[in-house]
C-alpha positions as CSV (number, residue, x, y, z in Angstrom):
1,M,4.2,6.5,9.6
2,G,4.0,2.9,10.7
3,D,5.5,-0.3,9.3
4,S,2.2,-1.9,8.3
5,S,1.1,1.3,6.5
6,S,4.3,1.1,4.5
7,W,3.7,-2.3,2.8
8,E,-0.1,-1.8,3.0
9,W,0.0,1.3,0.8
10,G,2.9,-0.1,-1.2
11,W,1.0,-3.1,-2.6
12,R,-2.2,-1.1,-2.8
13,R,-0.8,1.4,-5.1
14,K,0.7,-1.3,-7.2
15,L,-2.8,-2.8,-7.7
16,P,-5.1,-1.2,-10.3
17,E,-7.6,1.2,-8.7
18,R,-11.0,0.1,-9.7
């Protein structure tokens, strides 16, 4: 996987899925 993806999916999962 890539670096960007790491933090991208990291903060995304933290946020509430609407």
